[in-house]
C-alpha positions in Angstrom: 37.5 -23.1 143.1 34.7 -21.2 141.9 31.2 -21.6 143.3 29.0 -21.4 140.8 26.5 -24.8 139.3 29.0 -26.5 137.4 31.2 -26.4 140.4 28.9 -27.5 142.8 27.6 -30.4 140.5 31.5 -31.6 140.5 31.9 -31.6 143.8 28.4 -33.7 144.7 29.9 -36.2 142.7 33.8 -35.9 143.3 33.5 -35.2 147.3 29.8 -34.7 148.3 30.3 -32.3 151.4 27.8 -34.4 153.1 29.4 -37.8 152.9 30.2 -39.6 155.9 33.0 -42.7 155.5 31.4 -46.1 156.1 32.9 -48.4 158.6 35.9 -50.5 157.9 35.3 -54.4 156.9 37.2 -56.4 158.7 39.8 -57.0 155.8 39.5 -56.1 152.5 41.1 -57.9 149.6 42.3 -54.7 147.9 42.9 -51.1 149.5 43.8 -48.6 147.4 45.5 -45.0 148.2 44.5 -42.2 145.8 41.2 -41.7 143.6 42.9 -40.6 140.7 43.0 -42.4 137.2 45.5 -45.3 138.6 43.1 -45.5 142.0 39.9 -45.4 139.9 40.9 -48.1 137.6 42.3 -50.4 140.1 39.3 -50.2 142.5 36.8 -50.7 140.0 38.6 -53.3 138.3 39.0 -55.3 141.3 35.3 -54.7 142.3 34.3 -55.7 138.9 35.9 -59.2 140.2 34.0 -59.7 143.3 36.8 -58.1 145.2 36.5 -56.3 148.5 37.6 -53.0 148.2 38.2 -50.1 149.8 39.8 -46.5 148.4 41.0 -43.9 150.4 41.2 -40.2 148.6 41.7 -36.9 150.4 40.9 -34.4 148.3 38.8 -34.9 145.1 38.2 -38.3 143.4 39.1 -38.0 139.4 42.7 -36.6 140.7 44.6 -34.4 138.1 43.3 -35.8 135.2 39.9 -34.8 135.7 39.9 -31.4 137.9 43.0 -29.4 136.7 44.4 -31.4 133.8 43.6 -33.3 130.9 39.8 -32.3 131.1 40.0 -28.3 131.4 42.7 -28.2 129.5 41.1 -29.8 126.3 37.9 -27.7 126.9 40.0 -24.6 126.6 42.2 -25.5 123.7 38.7 -26.4 122.0 37.4 -23.0 122.3 41.5 -21.9 121.4 41.0 -24.0 118.0 37.8 -22.3 117.2 39.9 -18.7 117.2 42.5 -20.1 115.2 39.9 -21.7 112.5 38.0 -18.5 112.5 41.5 -16.2 112.0 42.8 -19.1 109.1 39.0 -19.2 107.5 40.1 -16.0 104.7 43.1 -18.5 103.6 40.0 -21.1 102.7 37.6 -18.8 101.0 35.4 -17.8 103.6 35.1 -14.0 105.3 34.4 -13.7 109.0 34.3 -11.1 111.1 36.9 -10.2 113.6 37.3 -12.7 116.3 36.1 -11.7 119.4 36.6 -14.0 122.9 34.0 -14.0 126.0 36.9 -15.7 128.3 34.5 -15.8 131.4 32.1 -17.9 128.4 34.8 -19.6 127.7 35.8 -21.1 131.6 31.4 -21.5 132.4 31.8 -23.9 129.5 35.3 -25.3 130.1 33.1 -26.0 133.8 30.5 -27.6 132.8 32.1 -30.2 130.7 34.0 -31.2 133.6 31.3 -31.4 136.0 29.1 -33.8 133.1 32.5 -35.7 132.6 32.9 -35.9 136.5 29.9 -38.7 136.6 32.2 -41.3 135.6 34.2 -40.7 138.5 31.9 -40.5 140.7 31.3 -41.7 144.5 28.1 -43.1 144.5 29.7 -45.0 140.8 32.2 -46.2 143.1 30.0 -47.2 146.1 27.5 -48.9 143.5 30.5 -51.0 142.5 30.7 -52.3 145.7 33.6 -50.0 146.9 34.1 -48.6 150.2 35.1 -45.4 150.1 36.8 -42.8 152.5 37.5 -39.4 152.1 40.5 -38.4 154.1 44.4 -38.7 154.4 45.9 -42.3 154.6 49.0 -43.3 155.7 50.6 -46.7 156.8 50.1 -48.2 160.4 51.9 -51.4 159.8 53.0 -53.5 156.4 49.1 -55.0 156.1 47.5 -52.0 157.8 46.4 -48.5 156.3 44.5 -45.6 159.1 42.5 -43.0 157.4 39.7 -40.8 159.5 40.4 -43.1 163.1 40.0 -46.4 161.1 42.2 -49.3 160.2 42.2 -51.0 156.8 43.2 -54.0 157.0 44.3 -55.6 153.6 45.3 -58.9 151.6 47.3 -56.2 148.9 47.1 -52.0 148.9 47.9 -50.2 145.8 49.7 -46.7 146.2 48.1 -44.2 143.4 48.2 -41.0 144.6 49.7 -39.4 142.3 52.2 -36.0 142.0 51.7 -31.9 141.9 53.6 -29.4 140.5 56.8 -28.3 141.3 58.7 -25.1 140.9 62.4 -24.7 139.7 64.6 -23.1 142.2 64.8 -19.9 140.7 65.5 -16.5 143.4 62.3 -14.9 144.1 59.9 -17.3 142.6 59.1 -19.0 146.4 57.8 -15.9 147.5 55.2 -14.4 144.6 51.4 -15.7 143.9 52.4 -17.7 140.4 49.8 -20.1 139.2 49.9 -24.1 137.8 48.1 -26.2 136.6 46.2 -27.0 139.4 44.9 -23.4 140.1 44.7 -21.7 136.3 41.6 -23.1 135.3 40.2 -21.0 138.1 40.6 -18.0 136.4 37.7 -15.8 135.1 39.7 -13.0 134.1 41.7 -13.3 130.9 45.2 -12.4 131.8 46.4 -9.4 130.0 50.1 -10.2 130.0 50.9 -14.0 131.0 53.8 -15.1 132.0 55.1 -18.6 131.3 58.3 -20.9 133.0 58.2 -23.8 131.3 58.4 -24.6 127.1 56.7 -28.4 127.7 54.0 -30.0 126.8 51.7 -28.3 129.4 53.7 -25.0 128.9 52.8 -24.7 125.0 49.4 -25.8 125.2 48.5 -23.4 127.4 50.4 -20.2 125.7 48.8 -20.8 122.0 45.5 -20.8 123.5 45.7 -17.8 125.7 47.7 -16.1 123.2 44.5 -17.0 120.7 42.5 -15.7 123.8 44.3 -12.4 123.7 46.7 -12.4 126.4 50.1 -11.5 125.6 51.9 -14.3 126.5 55.6 -14.5 127.1 57.4 -18.3 127.9 61.3 -18.7 129.1 62.8 -21.9 128.9 66.4 -22.6 129.8 66.3 -25.3 126.6 66.8 -23.9 123.0 63.3 -24.9 121.3 60.0 -25.5 122.6 59.1 -29.6 123.6 62.7 -30.8 124.3 61.8 -34.2 124.1 60.6 -34.1 120.8 62.9 -34.3 117.8 64.0 -30.9 116.9 61.9 -30.7 113.6 58.9 -31.6 115.1 59.1 -29.1 117.5 60.6 -26.6 115.0 56.7 -27.0 113.6 55.0 -26.3 116.8 57.3 -23.3 117.7 56.8 -21.3 114.7 53.2 -21.7 115.0 53.2 -21.0 118.5 55.0 -17.8 117.1 52.7 -17.0 114.8 49.8 -17.0 117.0 51.8 -13.8 118.9 53.6 -16.3 121.3 57.1 -14.3 122.7 59.2 -17.2 123.4 62.8 -16.4 125.5 64.9 -19.7 124.8 68.2 -20.6 125.8 67.8 -18.1 128.6 68.8 -18.5 132.3 66.2 -16.7 134.9 68.1 -15.2 137.4 65.5 -13.6 139.6 61.3 -13.1 140.1 59.6 -10.5 141.9 56.1 -9.3 142.5 55.1 -5.9 143.5 52.1 -4.1 143.4 50.5 -6.9 141.1 53.2 -7.1 138.8 56.0 -9.7 137.8 58.9 -9.1 136.5 61.5 -11.9 135.3 65.0 -11.1 135.0 66.3 -12.8 132.4 69.7 -13.9 130.8 70.4 -15.4 127.8 73.0 -18.1 128.3 76.8 -17.9 127.4 80.1 -15.5 128.8 78.5 -12.3 128.7 74.8 -12.8 128.1 72.6 -10.0 128.1 70.0 -9.3 130.8 66.5 -8.2 130.5 63.8 -7.7 132.3 59.9 -8.9 131.6 57.1 -7.8 133.1 53.7 -9.2 133.5 50.5 -8.9 135.9 50.2 -13.6 136.0 52.4 -15.8 136.0 52.0 -19.2 135.1 55.0 -21.9 136.1 54.5 -25.1 134.2 57.9 -26.5 135.3 58.3 -29.7 137.1 56.5 -32.4 138.9 56.6 -34.0 142.6 55.1 -37.2 143.7 53.1 -37.2 146.7 54.2 -39.1 149.1 55.1 -37.1 152.2 52.1 -38.2 154.6 51.9 -42.2 153.2 54.6 -43.0 156.1 55.9 -45.7 153.7 58.6 -46.5 156.3 55.8 -48.0 158.7 55.1 -50.6 156.0 58.9 -50.8 154.9 58.1 -49.4 151.4 61.2 -48.0 149.5 60.9 -44.0 147.7 63.1 -41.6 146.4 63.2 -38.2 144.7 60.8 -39.5 141.8 58.5 -41.5 143.6 57.5 -45.0 144.9 60.1 -47.3 143.8 58.5 -50.4 142.0 59.7 -53.7 140.3 59.1 -54.1 136.4 55.9 -55.6 138.1 54.9 -52.4 139.6 55.2 -54.1 143.3 57.3 -52.3 145.9 59.9 -53.4 149.1 56.6 -54.3 150.6 55.4 -57.4 148.8 51.7 -56.9 148.9 52.0 -54.0 148.6 52.0 -52.3 144.3 51.8 -48.7 143.1 50.7 -47.2 139.6 50.3 -43.6 138.1 52.2 -40.8 138.3 53.5 -41.7 142.5 55.6 -44.3 140.4 56.2 -43.9 136.9 58.1 -41.9 134.3 55.2 -41.3 132.0 53.1 -38.9 133.9 50.2 -39.6 131.4 46.2 -40.5 131.9 46.6 -43.9 129.7 49.6 -44.6 131.3 48.3 -44.8 134.8 45.2 -46.7 133.4 47.3 -49.3 132.0 49.8 -49.7 134.6 46.7 -50.2 136.7 45.6 -53.2 134.9 48.8 -54.6 135.2 48.6 -54.2 138.6 45.1 -55.7 139.3 46.5 -59.0 137.8 50.5 -59.3 139.3 48.7 -58.4 142.5 45.4 -60.1 143.3 45.9 -63.3 141.0 50.3 -64.0 140.9 50.5 -62.2 137.1 54.0 -61.9 136.2 53.3 -59.1 133.7 55.7 -56.5 133.3 55.1 -52.7 132.6 58.2 -52.5 130.7 56.6 -54.5 128.4 53.6 -51.4 127.7 54.1 -49.3 124.2 53.0 -45.6 125.7 52.8 -43.2 123.0 52.1 -39.2 124.7 50.7 -36.4 122.7 51.2 -32.8 123.1 47.9 -31.2 122.2 49.4 -28.0 120.7 47.7 -26.6 116.7 49.3 -28.5 115.3 49.4 -31.3 117.5 52.9 -33.8 118.2 51.9 -37.4 118.6 55.4 -39.7 119.5 55.4 -43.5 120.5 58.7 -45.7 120.7 62.0 -44.9 119.9 62.7 -41.0 118.9 65.5 -40.1 116.4 68.0 -39.8 118.9 67.7 -43.3 120.0 68.2 -44.0 115.6 71.4 -42.0 115.5 72.7 -44.0 118.6 71.5 -47.3 116.7 75.0 -48.2 114.5 72.7 -48.4 111.4 70.1 -51.4 113.3 67.4 -48.7 113.0 66.6 -47.2 109.8 63.6 -43.8 109.3 61.2 -43.1 106.7 59.4 -39.8 107.1 56.7 -38.9 104.8 55.8 -34.6 104.6 52.0 -33.7 104.8 52.9 -31.6 101.9 52.8 -35.3 99.9 49.5 -36.2 101.1 46.1 -35.2 99.1 44.1 -34.4 102.3 46.3 -32.2 104.0 46.6 -30.2 100.8 43.1 -29.6 100.4 42.9 -28.7 104.3 45.9 -26.3 104.2 47.7 -28.6 107.0 50.9 -29.3 105.3 53.4 -28.4 108.3 53.9 -31.9 109.3 55.3 -35.3 108.8 54.6 -38.5 109.9 57.9 -40.2 111.0 58.3 -44.1 111.5 61.5 -46.1 112.6 61.7 -49.2 111.9 64.5 -52.6 112.1 64.0 -54.5 109.2 60.3 -53.6 108.8 59.4 -54.1 112.3 57.8 -51.0 113.6 59.9 -49.3 116.4 58.4 -45.9 117.1 56.9 -43.2 115.3 56.7 -39.1 115.7 53.4 -37.3 113.9 52.6 -33.5 113.3 49.7 -33.4 112.4 46.3 -30.9 113.4 45.2 -34.3 114.7 48.2 -36.2 115.7 47.0 -37.6 118.6 44.0 -39.6 117.0 46.5 -41.0 114.4 49.6 -42.2 116.8 46.8 -45.2 118.2 47.6 -46.7 114.9 51.2 -46.7 115.1 50.6 -48.0 118.4 48.7 -50.3 118.3 50.9 -51.8 115.5 54.1 -52.0 117.1 51.9 -53.8 120.5 51.1 -56.6 118.3 54.2 -56.6 116.6 53.5 -54.8 113.0 55.8 -53.9 110.5 55.8 -51.6 107.9 54.9 -54.0 105.3 51.6 -54.5 107.1 50.6 -50.9 107.2 51.3 -50.6 103.2 48.8 -53.6 102.9 46.4 -51.7 105.2 43.7 -50.2 103.3 43.1 -46.6 104.5 40.1 -44.6 103.1 41.1 -41.4 101.1 41.5 -39.0 101.3 43.1 -38.8 104.8 46.0 -37.7 106.6 46.4 -41.1 108.2 47.2 -42.1 104.7 50.6 -41.0 105.5 51.3 -44.0 107.3 50.4 -46.1 104.8 52.5 -44.4 102.4 55.0 -44.9 104.8 54.5 -48.8 105.0 54.4 -47.9 100.8 58.4 -46.6 101.0 60.0 -49.2 102.8 58.5 -51.8 100.0 59.9 -49.3 97.8 63.3 -50.2 99.7 63.0 -53.3 99.3 63.3 -53.1 95.6 67.1 -53.2 95.1 69.0 -53.1 91.7 69.0 -57.1 91.9 65.8 -57.4 93.1 65.1 -55.8 90.0 66.7 -57.4 87.8 64.9 -61.0 88.4 61.7 -58.9 87.9 63.4 -57.9 84.8 63.6 -61.6 83.5 60.7 -62.8 85.4 58.6 -60.6 82.6 60.8 -61.2 79.7 60.2 -65.2 80.5 56.4 -64.7 80.5 56.1 -62.3 77.7 
């Protein structure tokens, strides 16, 4: 990490250099291992309810999201969006000078914004709330005890919230070269001239577009036939076209045979899939690996507490309880949903189930996700693939942004709102739009509260907005209900009442 004023301010909040661990209490109502989102929500929530709480963190409070994930990535994406706006200004009737990006200034801004947000996750804020904060490697000594920095923390309940970390795919040579991950790329101060990215998932796509707009020559590789393989094909296709328009070179449907590094230059040998695939070598000066995550469980000594784990992390029940009935888990260490908001929601369930004998289930959560490219892709619930396998039980309505007045005047018609429903009950939604992440919340709320397309149709949306597309989807459903038989009854009614 850099050592400028912003990073020093960050460290003062999330791992103060002068910190001295407190003396352990005789026992705790809750001991939390891990100080990322899942751990912070668990610890602060329990302390706010009057519980005696300890939190153990081995590195930086705030976890991946604050330090190496959501916050720094969205900060540089904001700068990249400004570049995109300037480059398309001519189409809006605005004459703008050629774009000049000061990459060190972009990164300084990111570090300052990160430091200002760090106050929310500060050790001092936790202690003021009544949480005992311990920095160090925590491990289980037995079914009711965690040891950290030579102290034994006895607990009634515990939460494992140690998160995950980036991993690298098994490509020959990759383990011998100095590649970057999301944990290290935000420490860059010089713009890479030729950036190679392995992985065309959300992280790869977001950073590929941002760095291409900053001026890097970006090449992105993936075995999948298209970017964002978890998304609907036509949603991914829109993002793919925008990436290519921004200058990203895509090498998709390919196998990576080898990665080498010599005298500051990386060389990736790539072969197109299929028999007799053509091989080529692509060079660059910086390599980012954005493919795969692994849970942080190796140093916890879970066996001492009778806690089961596998390659995906800590094994939990639907109530987020581990094989040790006193211990729960939350967030990336146990969940298929590797999102900050999912960790937050799961920790609220943990608090109720662990401290108050609750019976809430994680499977009841309605969890959206967003890829913050330009345009964004947001999704919640079932997908088009699920609809195809539903034997007609699920149906789909798609509203193109080309039909939405605000998208037309904004020149942002390359997108859509797609809803999946079961007899009008909303079961899923995919949105491709400039601010899809802001729009998906309405669909998520409707699904959480058993909303219907009819209720979306009946909700007054301000005009002109792109969110009107959700109302139009509801209107389309109502029109579908107007069958020929229903229309004939209406015609009879009007004849009778004339």
